[in-house]
N, C-alpha and C positions, 0 to 999 in steps of 0.2 A: 343387157348386163344389169343384174340386180344389186342391191346394196350389199348383200353378203359377199359377192365377188369382189367388191371394191374395198371393203374393210379388211385390213390385215391386222391380226393381233400379234403384238410383239411381246416376247417373254424375256425376263432377265435370267441370268445364270442361276439365281436362287430359285426362281419359279420352275425352271427346267429340272433342276436337281430335285425339287420337291415332287414334281410329277413323275420323275423316273425313280424316285425313292433311293437316291444315291447321294453321296457327299458332294458338296460344291467343288471340291478339289478334283473329283472325277470329271466333272463338266469342264473345268479348266484344262485338264489333261486332254480331253477330247478336242477342245478348241486348239490347243498348241500343236496337236498332232493332226489337225484337220480331219478328224473322224466324224464330226458332227457339223451340219450346215448352220452357219451363222452369218450375220451381217454386222459390220462395224458402224455404230452410231457415235460419232465423235471418237472417244477412246474406249468406249464400252461395247463389248460383244453382246449382241441381242439376237434373239431367235424368233423366226416367224413360226407361229403355232402350226400352220399347215405343213411347213417344211419338217418340223420335228415329228409330226404324225406320220408323214411319208417315210421319213428316215427310220422310225420305229417299225413300220410295216415291212420295209426292206430288210431290216435286221432280223425280224421274226421269220421272214421267208427264207433267209440264209440258214437260220437254225433248223427250220423244217427240212430243207434240202440236205443239210449235213447229216441229218439223222436218218 
């Protein structure tokens, strides 16, 4: 196991919204409807960077298959 596999990058709601180029309220909606993978750290929803990347690839694949 190398260091890259051990280190997990956590992202805030604002960071995810910025990366997805959407409003933070969209991210809050995705959290409340459980449409996006997140973990609770205390009272704050946080996002594992690798989980968000995987989630995006899955959504992209769904769009490709739908067309």
